[in-house]
C-alpha positions as CSV (number, residue, x, y, z in Angstrom):
1,M,-21.0,-11.1,7.8
2,K,-20.9,-7.4,6.5
3,I,-18.1,-5.1,7.4
4,S,-19.9,-2.2,9.5
5,R,-19.0,1.3,8.9
6,I,-16.3,2.4,10.9
7,A,-15.1,5.6,12.9
8,R,-12.2,6.9,12.1
9,I,-10.0,5.2,14.6
10,G,-5.9,6.1,15.3
11,A,-4.6,2.7,14.0
12,I,-2.2,3.2,11.0
13,G,-4.0,1.8,8.0
14,A,-5.4,2.8,4.5
15,V,-7.8,2.5,2.0
16,A,-9.3,1.5,-0.9
17,A,-10.1,-1.1,-4.0
18,L,-9.8,-0.9,-7.6
19,A,-12.1,1.1,-10.1
20,L,-12.9,-0.6,-13.3
21,A,-11.9,0.8,-16.7
22,G,-13.4,4.1,-17.9
23,C,-15.4,4.5,-14.5
24,A,-15.9,8.1,-15.7
25,A,-19.3,8.7,-13.6
26,N,-20.1,12.3,-12.7
27,E,-22.4,11.9,-9.5
28,A,-20.5,12.2,-6.3
29,P,-21.5,8.7,-4.1
30,A,-23.6,9.2,-1.1
31,G,-21.8,10.6,2.4
32,G,-18.5,12.0,0.6
33,S,-17.7,15.0,-1.8
34,S,-14.4,16.7,-2.9
35,E,-12.3,18.5,-1.4
36,A,-11.1,20.1,-4.2
37,P,-12.1,23.7,-5.2
38,S,-16.0,24.1,-6.2
39,E,-14.5,25.4,-9.9
40,S,-11.7,23.5,-10.9
41,T,-9.0,24.2,-13.1
42,L,-8.0,20.9,-13.6
43,A,-8.0,19.0,-16.8
44,G,-6.9,16.3,-19.0
45,T,-6.7,12.1,-18.5
46,V,-4.9,9.6,-17.0
47,E,-4.7,5.8,-17.4
48,A,-4.5,3.9,-14.1
49,T,-4.3,0.1,-14.2
50,G,-3.7,-2.3,-10.2
51,A,-5.5,-4.0,-7.6
52,S,-9.0,-5.4,-8.3
53,S,-9.3,-5.5,-4.2
54,Q,-9.6,-1.9,-4.6
55,E,-12.5,-1.8,-7.0
56,A,-15.3,-0.5,-4.5
57,A,-13.4,2.4,-3.5
58,Q,-11.7,3.7,-6.8
59,Q,-15.6,4.0,-8.1
60,S,-16.2,6.2,-5.8
61,W,-13.1,7.8,-5.2
62,V,-13.5,8.5,-9.2
63,A,-17.0,9.5,-9.3
64,A,-16.1,12.2,-6.4
65,F,-13.1,13.6,-7.9
66,Q,-14.8,14.0,-11.6
67,T,-17.7,15.6,-10.0
68,A,-15.5,18.1,-8.8
69,N,-12.8,18.6,-11.7
70,P,-15.3,18.3,-14.8
71,D,-13.2,18.6,-17.3
72,T,-11.0,15.4,-15.3
73,T,-10.9,11.8,-16.3
74,I,-8.9,9.0,-14.3
75,N,-9.1,5.7,-16.3
76,Y,-8.9,3.1,-13.9
77,T,-8.6,-0.4,-14.9
78,A,-9.3,-3.2,-12.4
79,T,-6.0,-5.4,-13.9
80,G,-4.6,-7.3,-10.6
81,S,-1.9,-5.8,-8.9
82,G,0.7,-7.7,-11.1
83,T,-0.8,-6.7,-14.2
84,G,-0.5,-2.8,-12.7
85,R,3.3,-3.1,-11.7
86,E,3.9,-4.5,-15.5
87,N,2.2,-1.7,-16.8
88,F,3.9,1.0,-14.7
89,I,7.4,-0.2,-15.5
90,A,6.4,-0.8,-19.3
91,G,4.4,2.8,-19.6
92,S,1.1,2.0,-19.9
93,S,0.0,3.3,-16.8
94,N,0.5,6.7,-15.2
95,F,-0.2,5.8,-11.8
96,I,-1.2,2.5,-10.7
97,G,-2.6,0.5,-7.5
98,S,-1.1,-2.2,-5.9
99,D,-1.6,-4.7,-3.1
100,R,2.1,-4.4,-2.5
101,A,4.6,-1.9,-2.7
102,F,7.9,-2.9,-4.9
103,N,10.3,-4.4,-3.3
104,A,13.9,-3.7,-3.1
105,E,15.2,-5.6,-5.8
106,E,12.6,-4.0,-8.0
107,I,13.5,0.1,-7.1
108,A,17.4,-0.9,-7.6
109,A,16.4,-2.0,-11.0
110,G,14.9,0.8,-11.9
111,G,13.4,1.3,-15.7
112,F,9.9,3.0,-14.7
113,G,9.0,3.7,-18.6
114,S,5.9,5.9,-17.0
115,C,8.8,8.0,-15.8
116,A,11.2,10.4,-16.2
117,S,13.5,8.8,-13.6
118,D,13.5,6.0,-11.6
119,D,12.3,7.9,-8.3
120,I,9.0,6.7,-7.6
121,V,6.0,7.6,-5.1
122,E,4.5,4.7,-3.1
123,V,1.2,5.7,-0.3
124,P,-0.7,3.1,1.2
125,V,-4.2,4.7,1.2
126,Y,-6.4,1.6,1.7
127,I,-6.0,-1.2,4.4
128,S,-8.5,-3.8,4.4
129,P,-9.2,-7.4,5.5
130,V,-9.2,-10.4,3.4
131,A,-12.1,-12.5,4.0
132,V,-11.3,-16.4,4.3
133,A,-15.0,-17.3,2.7
134,F,-16.7,-20.4,1.7
135,N,-20.1,-21.8,0.2
136,L,-21.8,-24.6,2.6
137,E,-24.8,-25.0,2.7
138,G,-26.7,-24.2,6.6
139,V,-23.1,-22.5,7.7
140,D,-22.8,-18.7,7.6
141,Q,-19.4,-18.8,9.8
142,L,-16.5,-21.6,11.1
143,N,-13.6,-21.0,13.6
144,L,-10.7,-21.8,12.0
145,D,-6.5,-22.0,13.1
146,G,-3.9,-20.8,10.5
147,E,-2.6,-24.7,10.6
148,T,-6.0,-25.9,9.3
149,I,-6.7,-23.2,6.7
150,A,-3.0,-24.0,5.3
151,K,-3.8,-27.9,5.2
152,I,-7.1,-27.2,3.2
153,F,-5.0,-24.6,0.7
154,S,-2.0,-27.0,0.6
155,G,-4.8,-30.1,0.1
156,G,-3.9,-31.7,3.8
157,I,-7.4,-31.6,4.4
158,T,-10.2,-32.5,1.8
159,K,-13.3,-32.9,3.6
160,W,-15.9,-30.4,5.2
161,N,-16.5,-33.1,8.2
162,D,-12.5,-33.4,8.7
163,A,-11.8,-33.7,12.1
164,A,-9.6,-30.8,12.6
165,I,-12.3,-28.5,11.2
166,A,-14.9,-30.3,13.3
167,D,-13.2,-30.2,16.9
168,Q,-13.4,-26.1,16.3
169,N,-16.8,-26.2,15.4
170,P,-18.4,-28.4,17.3
171,D,-22.0,-26.5,17.0
172,A,-21.8,-26.9,12.8
173,T,-23.1,-29.5,11.0
174,L,-20.7,-30.5,8.8
175,P,-20.9,-32.7,5.2
176,D,-18.8,-35.4,4.2
177,Q,-18.2,-33.4,1.0
178,A,-15.0,-32.1,-1.0
179,I,-13.4,-29.2,-0.4
180,I,-12.5,-27.1,-3.5
181,P,-9.9,-24.5,-2.6
182,V,-10.0,-21.3,-4.7
183,H,-7.1,-19.2,-5.7
184,R,-6.0,-16.5,-8.2
185,A,-5.0,-17.4,-11.4
186,D,-2.8,-13.6,-12.3
187,A,-0.6,-12.2,-10.5
188,S,-2.2,-10.6,-6.9
189,G,-1.6,-8.6,-3.8
190,T,-4.2,-10.0,-2.2
191,Q,-2.8,-13.4,-3.1
192,E,0.5,-12.8,-1.6
193,T,-1.1,-10.9,1.6
194,F,-2.9,-14.5,2.0
195,T,0.3,-16.8,1.4
196,T,2.4,-14.1,3.5
197,Y,-0.1,-15.1,6.1
198,L,-0.1,-19.0,5.3
199,N,3.9,-19.1,5.6
200,A,4.1,-16.8,9.2
201,V,1.6,-19.3,11.2
202,A,1.9,-22.0,9.4
203,P,5.5,-22.8,7.9
204,D,5.8,-26.4,9.0
205,V,2.6,-27.1,6.7
206,W,2.7,-24.2,3.9
207,T,6.1,-24.4,2.9
208,Y,6.3,-21.9,0.0
209,E,7.8,-18.6,0.0
210,P,5.0,-15.6,-0.3
211,S,4.1,-15.1,-3.7
212,D,1.6,-12.7,-5.3
213,E,1.5,-15.9,-8.1
214,W,0.1,-19.7,-6.6
215,P,2.9,-22.5,-5.8
216,L,0.3,-24.9,-6.1
217,A,-1.5,-27.2,-8.8
218,T,-4.1,-28.4,-7.4
219,G,-7.7,-26.5,-6.7
220,E,-9.6,-24.3,-9.0
221,A,-8.0,-21.1,-10.5
222,A,-9.6,-18.0,-11.3
223,D,-9.0,-14.4,-12.7
224,G,-9.5,-11.5,-10.4
225,T,-11.1,-10.7,-6.9
226,S,-14.5,-11.5,-9.0
227,G,-13.6,-14.4,-10.7
228,V,-13.3,-16.0,-7.6
229,V,-16.1,-14.2,-5.4
230,S,-17.8,-15.9,-8.3
231,A,-16.6,-19.5,-8.4
232,I,-17.3,-19.5,-4.3
233,T,-20.5,-18.3,-4.8
234,S,-21.6,-20.5,-7.5
235,G,-19.3,-23.8,-6.3
236,A,-21.2,-25.6,-3.2
237,G,-18.0,-26.9,-0.9
238,Y,-15.6,-23.7,-2.7
239,I,-13.8,-21.8,-0.4
240,G,-11.5,-19.1,-1.0
241,F,-10.2,-15.6,-0.2
242,A,-10.9,-12.4,-1.3
243,D,-10.8,-8.6,-0.1
244,A,-13.6,-8.2,2.5
245,S,-15.1,-5.7,1.0
246,Q,-16.6,-8.2,-2.3
247,A,-17.2,-10.9,0.1
248,A,-19.4,-10.2,2.7
249,D,-22.3,-12.5,1.1
250,L,-20.6,-15.7,1.6
251,G,-20.2,-17.6,4.7
252,Q,-16.8,-16.3,6.3
253,V,-13.9,-17.9,8.3
254,A,-12.8,-16.2,12.0
255,I,-9.4,-16.7,12.0
256,E,-7.7,-18.0,15.1
257,V,-5.5,-14.9,17.1
258,E,-3.8,-15.5,20.6
259,G,-6.4,-18.1,21.3
260,E,-9.1,-16.4,20.7
261,Y,-11.4,-16.8,16.8
262,V,-11.4,-13.2,15.2
263,P,-14.0,-12.5,12.6
264,Y,-12.9,-9.9,10.0
265,S,-13.4,-6.5,10.7
266,A,-11.9,-2.9,9.3
267,E,-11.1,-2.3,12.8
268,A,-9.8,-5.7,13.4
269,A,-7.4,-5.6,10.4
270,S,-6.1,-1.9,11.3
271,A,-5.0,-3.3,14.4
272,L,-2.7,-5.7,13.0
273,V,-1.4,-2.8,10.5
274,A,-1.2,-0.4,13.7
275,A,1.3,-2.9,15.4
276,S,3.6,-3.0,11.8
277,P,6.4,-0.7,11.2
278,L,6.9,0.9,7.7
279,E,10.1,-1.1,5.7
280,E,13.4,0.4,6.5
281,G,16.0,1.9,4.2
282,R,13.0,3.2,1.7
283,S,13.0,6.9,0.5
284,A,10.4,9.6,2.6
285,H,7.8,9.3,-0.4
286,D,8.6,5.7,-0.2
287,L,6.1,4.5,2.4
288,A,5.3,0.7,2.6
289,F,4.7,-1.3,5.7
290,A,6.1,-4.4,7.0
291,V,3.4,-6.2,8.4
292,D,3.8,-9.9,10.2
293,P,0.9,-11.8,10.8
294,A,2.6,-14.3,13.1
295,A,3.0,-11.1,15.1
296,A,-0.8,-10.2,15.2
297,P,-1.7,-8.6,18.8
298,A,-4.6,-10.2,20.4
299,G,-7.9,-8.7,19.0
300,S,-6.8,-7.9,15.6
301,Y,-7.6,-9.8,12.3
302,P,-4.0,-11.2,11.3
303,I,-4.5,-11.0,7.2
304,A,-4.6,-7.6,6.4
305,L,-4.3,-6.0,2.9
306,V,-2.3,-2.8,2.9
307,S,-2.6,-1.3,-0.7
308,Y,-1.0,1.4,-2.0
309,L,-1.1,4.2,-4.9
310,I,2.3,3.9,-6.9
311,G,3.2,7.0,-8.9
312,C,6.1,9.0,-10.7
313,V,8.3,11.9,-8.6
314,E,8.7,13.0,-12.3
315,Y,6.6,12.6,-15.4
316,E,7.5,14.1,-18.5
317,D,4.4,15.8,-19.0
318,A,3.7,18.2,-16.1
319,E,-0.3,18.3,-16.7
320,T,-0.2,14.6,-16.0
321,A,2.2,14.8,-12.9
322,G,-0.3,17.7,-11.6
323,L,-3.7,15.5,-12.3
324,V,-1.8,12.3,-10.6
325,K,-1.0,14.3,-7.7
326,A,-4.6,16.4,-7.3
327,Y,-5.7,12.6,-7.3
328,F,-3.6,11.2,-4.9
329,E,-4.3,14.3,-2.9
330,Y,-8.0,13.7,-2.7
331,V,-7.8,10.2,-1.9
332,A,-5.7,10.7,1.1
333,S,-7.9,12.8,2.3
334,A,-10.2,12.4,5.2
335,D,-12.9,13.1,2.6
336,G,-11.6,10.6,0.3
337,Q,-10.9,8.2,3.0
338,D,-14.7,8.5,4.2
339,V,-16.0,8.2,0.9
340,A,-13.8,4.8,0.5
341,A,-15.1,3.8,4.4
342,E,-18.4,3.8,3.0
343,A,-18.2,2.1,-0.3
344,A,-15.6,-0.5,0.7
345,G,-15.8,-0.9,4.6
346,S,-12.0,-0.3,5.1
347,A,-10.4,1.4,7.7
348,P,-9.1,5.9,6.9
349,I,-6.0,6.1,7.5
350,S,-5.2,7.6,10.6
351,D,-4.0,11.6,11.0
352,E,-0.5,10.4,11.9
353,L,-0.5,8.3,8.6
354,R,-2.0,10.9,6.3
355,E,0.7,13.5,7.5
356,Q,3.5,11.1,6.0
357,V,1.1,10.5,2.7
358,V,0.6,13.5,2.1
359,A,4.2,14.5,2.3
360,A,5.3,11.7,0.3
361,I,2.9,13.0,-2.0
362,D,4.5,16.3,-2.2
363,A,7.3,15.0,-3.9
364,I,5.6,14.6,-7.3
365,V,7.0,17.5,-9.5
366,T,4.5,19.1,-11.2
367,E,6.3,22.4,-12.9
């Protein structure tokens, strides 16, 4: 199942995927162009790391931005969200992509080495479903409820022809074959999104707190989104979770919500986020969603990744500040969102949310 090219919707959402290191292509991707002036005065290089979920979108954003601003270089390396946040604190990344915002405790602790102060900007720019993907001969789609998914990943269900799976898929031919669950070896925002879902909808089965690190020794671990997808692709009987933009060629799980099985789509994931409030107690330039999968409305997809760009309000270098601010503004623009939607199947943020995001980005000091 592939995510279709979506039209702009009124739901609150975000877009992206992670760019590989040195993605310095100078040709804009089809279907998009930069909103920056044709004769740009921007110049310089910024270093960035973070969420591997953002890969497809970041590649397209970087290519389009550098085409419009030929004297700039955005070096974005897909390290995973956890490593990206560590790099931002250590001062080795000018900005990062992360599949979760810094939490209240991390913000209170401060010490962001990339910044001239402890004040940061966090803006949601990418929303995408997290696919539960599998590799099972002769089976392209399965219907599963949250409790069954939690039992599979916690080791309570170990065979594909288990009654809990078979009862929800009476038309599927399920083999007497071992299930091999795959998780992330690295600290991952995608992983935290998935474990948040498990804990929210099946707390009696998944008794672990949401975390970007996998809490069990069982199953198989893989590095990054690409590692998880590769493991599932090459392993018969494997199942795992990954940003949907990178898992479209695998078997897919439609997830039960309010008695109906919902396949992933950008629209359905966006519907979950649209029903979610922003976290309270944050600054006007720190926009983090409080997504509750257990409160997913009918027709929505309950595992939705909201990914952020995170930068400094103040940088030591004015050139760096100006370049980061301009890049953030492009990513959040209608044009930037359309480029990512075409490349990654993500949901463009709404006009209402864009106003908040642009106001937050404006907090970056460039003089």
